[in-house]
N, C-alpha and C positions, 0 to 999 in steps of 0.2 A: 701361413701356418698360425696355429693357435698357441698362445703363450700360457700354457698351463703346466703344472708340475708333471703330469702324466705325459704330455707331449714332449717336454724336454727330456724326460727319461727315455722315451721311445726313440727320440732322435739320437741320443747318446749311445744307446744300445744298438742302433742300426736296424731296429725292427720296424719296418714300414707298415706292418699290419696293425700295430698298436697306435700308430699316429692318426689323429682325427683327419677326416677329409677336409680339403679346402673348400671354401664357398666360391663357386664359379658363377659369374653373372653372364647370362646369355642375352643376346639381342632379342628384342621383341619382334613379332611378326611385322609390325608396321615399319620398324627400322630396316628390316631385311628387304621389304618391298621397296622402300624409298631408295635404298642403296642400289638395288638391282635396276630400278627405273633410271637413276642418274647415270648409270653406266651406258645405257642405250641412248646414244646422241640423237638419233632421229626422233625418238619419242619425246625427248626434252624440247627439241625444236618444234615439234607438233604441239606440245603443251603451250609453248610461248605464243605461237601463231593463234591457237584457239583462245588463249587469254586476251590477246589483242582484239580479236573479233568480238568477244563477249564484252570487253570494256567499251568498245566502240558502240555496240548496241545499247549498253546501259546508259552511256552519256550522249546518245544521239540527239536528244532535245537540246542539249547545251551546245553541241558541235554545229548543228544546223537548226536554228530555232524557227525557220520559216516553213510553212506547210507547203509541200511540193505539189499538192493537188489544187491549190487555189488559182483562179484565173483572174487577171486584171482586164476586164472587158473594155475599159476606157482606153487602154493602150493597144488594143488588139489590131486596129487598122492603121497604126502609125508605121512609118517607114523605118529602115534600119538606123540606128543611132551612130554618131561619130565616135 
């Protein structure tokens, strides 16, 4: 409620029509979407799996620094190692 003399007088007289409206804050569309997304557990699990795959792809050169397509022709004819 607003603390103005008119609002106090309206509250004392019991007349709700003279009382100024309260300011109501509504959630933004983004917050509503995030709240609804977090309620859907399968979607959250899917986002986590997708995030892990993206992070693995981004950090692939650090995880496996060797080129998988290179051949070592000198060791090609050797037998199995112990």
